[in-house]
VOPAGU-2260 file (C-alpha; in pm, 1 decimal, decimal comma):
REM VOPAGU-2260
SITE   aa  ch    i         X         Y         Z
SITE  MET   A    0    4125,9   -2127,4   15138,4
SITE  LYS   A    1    4129,7   -1769,3   15007,4
SITE  THR   A    2    3801,5   -1692,4   15187,7
SITE  SER   A    3    3942,9   -1821,7   15515,3
SITE  ARG   A    4    4252,9   -1600,8   15482,5
SITE  VAL   A    5    4039,2   -1294,2   15412,2
SITE  SER   A    6    3818,1   -1366,4   15714,8
SITE  PHE   A    7    4122,9   -1416,4   15936,6
SITE  ALA   A    8    4275,6   -1086,9   15818,6
SITE  ALA   A    9    3949,0    -902,1   15881,8
SITE  ALA   A   10    3920,1   -1047,2   16230,7
SITE  LEU   A   11    4280,8    -955,9   16307,7
SITE  ALA   A   12    4226,3    -599,4   16188,2
SITE  ALA   A   13    3909,2    -564,6   16396,2
SITE  GLY   A   14    4089,0    -694,4   16703,4
SITE  SER   A   15    4371,0    -447,9   16652,0
SITE  VAL   A   16    4122,0    -160,9   16630,4
SITE  LEU   A   17    3961,1    -268,2   16956,4
SITE  VAL   A   18    4294,5    -292,2   17133,8
SITE  LEU   A   19    4406,3      49,3   17011,5
SITE  SER   A   20    4070,1     202,6   17098,1
SITE  GLY   A   21    4093,8      65,6   17450,5
SITE  THR   A   22    4439,0     213,6   17491,7
SITE  ALA   A   23    4326,9     552,6   17363,1
SITE  PHE   A   24    4010,4     586,5   17572,4
SITE  ALA   A   25    4087,5     406,3   17900,0
SITE  HIS   A   26    4317,9     664,0   18052,8
SITE  VAL   A   27    4349,1     863,0   18373,6
SITE  GLY   A   28    4107,5    1156,9   18367,1
SITE  VAL   A   29    3974,2    1436,1   18587,3
SITE  GLN   A   30    3616,3    1558,1   18623,3
SITE  PRO   A   31    3462,4    1813,0   18861,7
SITE  VAL   A   32    3171,1    1731,6   19087,2
SITE  GLY   A   33    2927,5    1979,8   18936,7
SITE  GLU   A   34    3116,1    2271,9   18782,7
SITE  ALA   A   35    3469,9    2406,7   18808,0
SITE  ALA   A   36    3412,7    2781,2   18776,3
SITE  LYS   A   37    3699,3    3023,0   18727,3
SITE  GLY   A   38    3806,1    3184,7   19051,7
SITE  GLY   A   39    3601,6    2942,2   19259,8
SITE  TYR   A   40    3643,2    2618,7   19453,7
SITE  ALA   A   41    3556,2    2269,1   19334,3
SITE  THR   A   42    3582,2    1901,1   19414,3
SITE  LEU   A   43    3771,0    1705,4   19149,5
SITE  ASN   A   44    3758,6    1331,7   19087,0
SITE  PHE   A   45    4069,7    1173,6   18937,2
SITE  LYS   A   46    3939,9     857,8   18770,0
SITE  VAL   A   47    4192,2     574,3   18728,0
SITE  PRO   A   48    4096,0     268,0   18520,6
SITE  ASN   A   49    4311,7     -44,3   18514,6
SITE  GLU   A   50    4412,9    -111,2   18153,9
SITE  ARG   A   51    4592,0    -439,5   18217,5
SITE  ASP   A   52    4437,2    -784,2   18247,9
SITE  ASN   A   53    4739,1    -935,3   18428,4
SITE  ALA   A   54    4837,5    -658,8   18674,6
SITE  SER   A   55    4683,8    -424,2   18931,2
SITE  THR   A   56    4736,1     -50,3   18975,2
SITE  THR   A   57    4900,4      21,3   19310,1
SITE  GLN   A   58    4992,5     390,2   19289,0
SITE  LEU   A   59    4875,2     716,3   19135,1
SITE  GLU   A   60    5079,4    1035,7   19130,4
SITE  VAL   A   61    4912,5    1361,2   19026,0
SITE  ASN   A   62    5122,1    1670,4   18959,4
SITE  PHE   A   63    4957,4    2009,8   19002,6
SITE  PRO   A   64    5055,8    2287,2   18757,0
SITE  VAL   A   65    5315,2    2518,9   18909,0
SITE  ASP   A   66    5216,3    2807,3   18681,9
SITE  GLN   A   67    4856,9    2785,1   18812,9
SITE  PRO   A   68    4912,9    2748,1   19189,3
SITE  LEU   A   69    4622,3    2635,3   19404,4
SITE  THR   A   70    4630,7    2765,4   19759,3
SITE  SER   A   71    4393,8    2496,4   19889,4
SITE  VAL   A   72    4427,4    2124,0   19807,1
SITE  MET   A   73    4258,1    1871,7   20038,6
SITE  PRO   A   74    4240,0    1503,8   19936,4
SITE  GLN   A   75    3943,3    1300,1   20054,8
SITE  ASP   A   76    4021,7     979,2   20241,0
SITE  VAL   A   77    4003,6     672,9   20014,7
SITE  PRO   A   78    3972,8     345,7   20210,5
SITE  GLY   A   79    4273,6     118,5   20161,8
SITE  TRP   A   80    4494,3     393,5   20020,5
SITE  THR   A   81    4759,9     613,8   20180,9
SITE  VAL   A   82    4786,2     971,1   20056,1
SITE  ASN   A   83    5096,2    1189,6   20055,5
SITE  VAL   A   84    5080,7    1564,0   19982,0
SITE  GLU   A   85    5391,8    1750,1   19871,3
SITE  LYS   A   86    5428,1    2127,8   19883,0
SITE  THR   A   87    5677,2    2375,2   19745,6
SITE  LYS   A   88    5760,4    2732,8   19839,3
SITE  LEU   A   89    5656,5    3011,2   19607,7
SITE  ASP   A   90    5903,9    3263,1   19472,6
SITE  LYS   A   91    5634,5    3527,2   19512,8
SITE  PRO   A   92    5378,2    3482,3   19795,1
SITE  LEU   A   93    5007,3    3493,8   19710,3
SITE  THR   A   94    4744,2    3686,3   19903,1
SITE  VAL   A   95    4426,0    3489,4   19970,3
SITE  HIS   A   96    4143,4    3620,7   20191,3
SITE  GLY   A   97    4378,8    3881,6   20331,3
SITE  LYS   A   98    4648,7    3630,3   20424,9
SITE  GLN   A   99    4979,4    3560,3   20255,5
SITE  VAL   A  100    5041,7    3209,2   20124,8
SITE  ASN   A  101    5407,4    3109,6   20089,3
SITE  GLU   A  102    5370,2    2750,7   19969,6
SITE  VAL   A  103    5133,2    2547,7   19755,2
SITE  VAL   A  104    5066,8    2180,8   19680,9
SITE  THR   A  105    5252,0    2053,1   19375,8
SITE  LYS   A  106    5198,5    1676,7   19401,4
SITE  VAL   A  107    4953,7    1430,0   19555,5
SITE  THR   A  108    5033,8    1056,8   19560,2
SITE  TRP   A  109    4801,9     769,4   19652,2
SITE  SER   A  110    4960,8     431,1   19723,7
SITE  GLY   A  111    4910,3     104,9   19914,0
SITE  GLY   A  112    4576,0      17,1   19758,6
SITE  LYS   A  113    4492,0    -194,6   19457,7
SITE  ILE   A  114    4283,5    -149,1   19143,0
SITE  GLY   A  115    4230,7    -490,8   18990,3
SITE  PRO   A  116    4191,6    -578,9   18619,5
SITE  GLY   A  117    3865,6    -450,0   18474,9
SITE  MET   A  118    3815,1    -211,7   18767,4
SITE  PHE   A  119    3856,1     162,0   18831,1
SITE  GLN   A  120    3897,8     392,5   19129,1
SITE  GLN   A  121    3817,6     760,2   19188,9
SITE  PHE   A  122    4037,1     985,7   19401,6
SITE  PRO   A  123    3850,4    1302,1   19515,7
SITE  VAL   A  124    4030,6    1628,0   19594,1
SITE  SER   A  125    3888,8    1962,9   19705,1
SITE  VAL   A  126    4076,3    2249,4   19538,0
SITE  GLY   A  127    4074,4    2628,5   19505,2
SITE  LYS   A  128    4091,5    2898,9   19415,4
SITE  LEU   A  129    4082,7    2801,6   19050,5
SITE  PRO   A  130    4255,4    3033,0   18798,4
SITE  GLU   A  131    4051,3    3330,1   18681,5
SITE  ASN   A  132    4235,8    3388,5   18353,1
SITE  ALA   A  133    4252,4    3033,6   18209,5
SITE  ASP   A  134    4010,8    2800,0   18033,4
SITE  GLN   A  135    4165,9    2475,9   18153,2
SITE  MET   A  136    4419,1    2311,5   18383,5
SITE  VAL   A  137    4648,2    2020,3   18297,6
SITE  PHE   A  138    4734,9    1764,8   18566,0
SITE  LYS   A  139    5014,0    1527,6   18465,5
SITE  ALA   A  140    4965,7    1184,1   18621,4
SITE  ILE   A  141    5178,3     872,8   18665,5
SITE  GLN   A  142    5016,7     530,6   18707,8
SITE  THR   A  143    5215,4     241,0   18855,7
SITE  TYR   A  144    5127,6    -131,1   18837,3
SITE  ASP   A  145    5231,5    -413,2   19069,6
SITE  ASN   A  146    5446,7    -564,3   18791,0
SITE  ASN   A  147    5660,9    -245,5   18805,3
SITE  GLU   A  148    5513,2    -107,5   18483,0
SITE  VAL   A  149    5479,3     272,0   18485,3
SITE  VAL   A  150    5250,0     467,0   18252,3
SITE  ARG   A  151    5306,5     841,6   18230,5
SITE  TRP   A  152    4989,3    1029,7   18143,7
SITE  ILE   A  153    5171,9    1353,6   18067,9
SITE  GLU   A  154    5120,3    1433,7   17697,7
SITE  GLU   A  155    4932,5    1755,0   17628,0
SITE  ALA   A  156    4690,6    1754,4   17337,5
SITE  LYS   A  157    4757,6    2003,4   17058,2
SITE  GLU   A  158    4482,7    2187,4   16877,0
SITE  GLY   A  159    4395,5    2022,8   16547,5
SITE  ALA   A  160    4604,8    1712,7   16622,1
SITE  ALA   A  161    4494,1    1363,3   16715,5
SITE  GLU   A  162    4470,0    1268,6   17081,9
SITE  PRO   A  163    4803,9    1150,7   17222,9
SITE  GLN   A  164    4848,1     788,6   17325,9
SITE  THR   A  165    4904,8     889,5   17688,6
SITE  PRO   A  166    4717,1    1220,0   17734,5
SITE  ALA   A  167    4739,7    1416,3   18056,6
SITE  PRO   A  168    4416,1    1474,5   18250,3
SITE  VAL   A  169    4262,7    1809,9   18154,4
SITE  LEU   A  170    4013,7    2006,1   18365,9
SITE  LYS   A  171    3785,8    2240,1   18170,2
SITE  LEU   A  172    3698,1    2560,3   18356,9
SITE  THR   A  173    3359,8    2727,1   18321,9
SITE  ALA   A  174    3279,2    3099,0   18331,6
SITE  ALA   A  175    3296,1    3268,8   18670,0
SITE  LYS   A  176    2964,0    3299,3   18849,3
SITE  GLY   A  177    2839,9    3649,7   18934,8
SITE  ASP   A  178    2747,5    3760,0   19285,6
SITE  ASP   A  179    2372,1    3713,5   19289,2
SITE  HIS   A  180    2324,2    3707,7   19666,6
SITE  HIS   A  181    2163,3    4055,1   19670,8
SITE  ALA   A  182    1925,2    3959,6   19394,2
SITE  GLY   A  183    1833,6    3650,6   19590,2
SITE  ALA   A  184    1772,1    3858,1   19902,9
SITE  LYS   A  185    1547,2    4095,8   19714,0
SITE  THR   A  186    1354,5    3804,2   19572,3
SITE  ASP   A  187    1307,4    3660,3   19920,8
SITE  GLU   A  188    1195,5    3997,5   20053,0
SITE  ALA   A  189     948,3    4028,8   19770,1
SITE  LYS   A  190     817,4    3681,4   19841,0
SITE  ASN   A  191     781,2    3762,0   20211,5
SITE  ALA   A  192     601,1    4084,9   20126,7
SITE  GLU   A  193     364,6    3895,9   19899,3
SITE  LYS   A  194     304,5    3638,1   20168,6
SITE  GLY   A  195     235,7    3916,1   20420,6
SITE  ALA   A  196      -3,4    4087,7   20183,8
SITE  ALA   A  197    -179,5    3761,4   20115,4
SITE  ALA   A  198    -202,5    3692,3   20488,5
SITE  GLY   A  199    -343,9    4042,4   20553,5
SITE  HIS   A  200    -595,6    4001,0   20273,6
SITE  GLY   A  201    -701,0    3669,0   20417,5
SITE  HIS   A  202    -733,8    3828,5   20762,0
SITE  ASP   A  203    -957,7    4104,7   20621,5
SITE  GLU   A  204   -1175,1    3847,4   20448,1
SITE  ALA   A  205   -1197,3    3646,6   20767,0
SITE  ALA   A  206   -1292,4    3959,8   20961,7
SITE  ALA   A  207   -1559,9    4045,5   20703,9
SITE  ASP   A  208   -1697,7    3694,4   20713,9
SITE  HIS   A  209   -1698,6    3705,1   21094,4
SITE  GLY   A  210   -1888,7    4039,3   21089,4
SITE  SER   A  211   -2143,7    3907,0   20841,5
SITE  ASP   A  212   -2193,9    3597,5   21050,3
SITE  THR   A  213   -2248,8    3803,6   21367,8
SITE  THR   A  214   -2507,7    4023,0   21192,3
SITE  ALA   A  215   -2693,0    3720,7   21063,2
SITE  ARG   A  216   -2704,5    3568,8   21408,8
SITE  ALA   A  217   -2838,5    3894,4   21560,1
SITE  LEU   A  218   -3111,3    3918,0   21299,0
SITE  GLY   A  219   -3202,6    3557,7   21354,4
SITE  ILE   A  220   -3236,7    3605,9   21728,7
SITE  ALA   A  221   -3446,2    3921,7   21676,4
SITE  GLY   A  222   -3677,2    3731,1   21445,2
SITE  ILE   A  223   -3722,7    3457,8   21700,9
SITE  VAL   A  224   -3804,6    3712,8   21971,4
SITE  ILE   A  225   -4059,0    3888,4   21745,6
SITE  GLY   A  226   -4210,8    3556,0   21654,1
SITE  LEU   A  227   -4252,2    3454,4   22020,2
SITE  GLY   A  228   -4405,9    3793,2   22094,1
SITE  GLY   A  229   -4660,1    3740,9   21817,1
SITE  VAL   A  230   -4755,1    3399,1   21953,4
SITE  ALA   A  231   -4799,4    3537,6   22304,7
SITE  PHE   A  232   -5020,6    3821,9   22172,3
SITE  GLY   A  233   -5239,5    3575,5   21983,3
SITE  VAL   A  234   -5289,1    3355,9   22289,8
SITE  ALA   A  235   -5382,8    3657,4   22501,0
SITE  SER   A  236   -5639,0    3772,7   22240,5
SITE  ARG   A  237   -5810,6    3432,6   22237,7
SITE  ARG   A  238   -5843,0    3433,3   22615,8
SITE  ARG   A  239   -6012,2    3776,1   22610,5
SITE  SER   A  240   -6252,2    3660,3   22343,5
SITE  ALA   A  241   -6344,7    3357,8   22547,6
């Protein structure tokens, strides 16, 4: 009897760990397609898993940080889902590519679709320009189920502390990429020059080969002529002797 109780307690504890682990890891997240470099543009995928086995996710709301305004936010069409983009006016306009921007996107909401139990969905968004003086961006998200349950993924992780139960999606920014277009052009020019030199060298070799071949042919023809002359002289000599 005691052994059975111990086994039951161990199984219960293991099950609890699995449940808690699932809750901690299966959350709304954001990942760039490739890299998200500071000061650049990127495509972001907001990944939404369904954590419930008796309900489906029917809406996702993503809030964009107001203190890190993005002047360009373009959601990609997701079949079966309707997207709504909300903007707000800036207190201080931004200048982008020589033009003034007076409003930015602060919220994008996808609704009308369905993410069933055990499934996930990605919601792509093209954004820019990313902040130049920050290492990350926090996007607070709200997930709604068809049983009216709402999960707010809005907690920001603190350094040295354990991960929150409902962490907000965090985008890590990489170092800005330098302007290497000129270096690339020089490299191409160098390659073209090398190709030209190689082509010229090949042309010279071909010309030399052609000259050698012509000389050989001329010598061969001269030899044949001399040989025929010798034969004719020999025949003539025999006739005189006879």
